[in-house]
C-alpha distance (Angstrom), angle and dihedral (degrees) to the residues before:
residue distance angle dihedral
X1 . . .
X2 3.78 . .
X3 3.82 121.8 .
X4 3.81 89.5 -108.1
X5 3.80 91.9 52.5
X6 3.81 90.8 46.8
X7 3.81 91.8 51.6
X8 3.77 90.4 48.7
X9 3.81 90.0 52.6
X10 3.82 91.7 46.3
X11 3.79 89.2 53.9
X12 3.80 92.0 49.1
X13 3.82 90.9 48.9
X14 3.80 91.5 49.6
X15 3.80 89.8 51.6
X16 3.80 88.7 56.2
X17 3.81 99.7 38.5
X18 3.85 100.3 28.8
X19 3.84 90.2 -152.5
X20 3.76 134.3 42.1
X21 3.79 136.6 161.1
X22 3.78 122.7 -121.0
X23 3.80 89.9 -124.6
X24 3.82 92.7 56.4
X25 3.79 92.2 46.7
X26 3.81 91.6 48.2
X27 3.80 90.2 52.6
X28 3.79 92.6 45.7
X29 3.81 93.9 50.4
X30 3.80 97.5 36.1
X31 3.80 95.1 -121.9
X32 3.79 134.9 112.3
X33 3.78 123.8 -81.5
X34 3.82 87.6 -117.9
X35 3.82 90.0 58.2
X36 3.81 90.8 51.5
X37 3.80 91.0 47.9
X38 3.81 89.6 52.8
X39 3.81 90.1 48.1
X40 3.81 91.0 50.9
X41 3.80 91.8 50.1
X42 3.81 90.1 52.3
X43 3.81 92.9 45.9
X44 3.81 91.2 48.5
X45 3.81 88.5 60.9
X46 3.81 89.8 62.8
X47 3.81 104.5 28.2
X48 3.84 135.1 39.0
X49 3.80 93.6 -101.0
X50 3.78 114.4 151.9
X51 3.79 109.7 -147.6
X52 3.80 123.7 -163.3
X53 3.78 125.6 -179.3
X54 3.79 101.2 -156.3
X55 3.79 117.3 145.5
X56 3.82 92.9 -122.5
X57 3.78 121.9 31.7
X58 3.79 94.7 4.9
X59 3.76 122.7 132.8
X60 3.76 136.5 87.8
X61 3.79 128.4 -26.5
X62 3.78 125.0 -170.7
X63 3.83 116.6 -158.2
X64 3.80 115.9 -114.2
X65 3.80 91.8 -121.9
X66 3.82 93.4 61.5
X67 3.80 118.0 88.0
X68 3.75 123.4 172.9
X69 3.75 113.1 -134.0
X70 3.77 114.7 -135.6
X71 3.76 91.2 -120.9
X72 3.78 100.8 101.6
X73 3.76 123.9 125.2
X74 3.76 117.0 -120.8
X75 3.82 115.1 -122.5
X76 3.84 89.8 -105.3
X77 3.80 91.4 52.1
X78 3.79 91.0 49.6
X79 3.82 92.0 49.7
X80 3.81 90.7 51.5
X81 3.81 92.2 49.9
X82 3.81 90.5 48.0
X83 3.83 89.3 54.0
X84 3.81 92.2 47.7
X85 3.79 90.2 47.6
X86 3.81 91.6 67.9
X87 3.82 89.9 68.5
X88 3.81 93.3 53.3
X89 3.78 133.2 85.5
X90 3.76 139.8 170.2
X91 3.78 117.4 6.7
X92 3.82 93.4 -5.0
X93 3.81 89.8 57.1
X94 3.81 90.3 49.7
X95 3.81 90.4 51.5
X96 3.81 91.6 49.3
X97 3.82 90.6 48.8
X98 3.80 90.2 51.6
X99 3.83 91.0 50.6
X100 3.80 91.2 50.9
X101 3.80 92.5 45.0
X102 3.80 91.8 52.1
X103 3.79 102.0 39.9
X104 3.82 109.7 24.4
X105 3.81 117.1 96.2
X106 3.82 93.7 -133.8
X107 3.73 117.3 11.1
X108 3.75 137.9 154.5
X109 3.78 128.6 173.3
X110 3.80 103.4 -84.8
């Protein structure tokens, strides 16, 4: 599992559970707690995840009002669209950029 795929799964789990500790996520994904903490910091830049680093009860909280729509591209889908994008120009390139901006998990104009 790539880091991008792991972060996507963490986000989906948080949408279901609303709260999870870094220790539990590390165990579930077979990575270190430090890796999960880094993932949560990155995710919190894009989503309203509240991260606390308390010894007991710390972790990630997702507000009840936030619901992830199941309209995200998988990392493989995003890679394919990025490859196809190189053959586009003008209005077609703008349309592709808008698709990536709306549906990719992490995307910036490249």
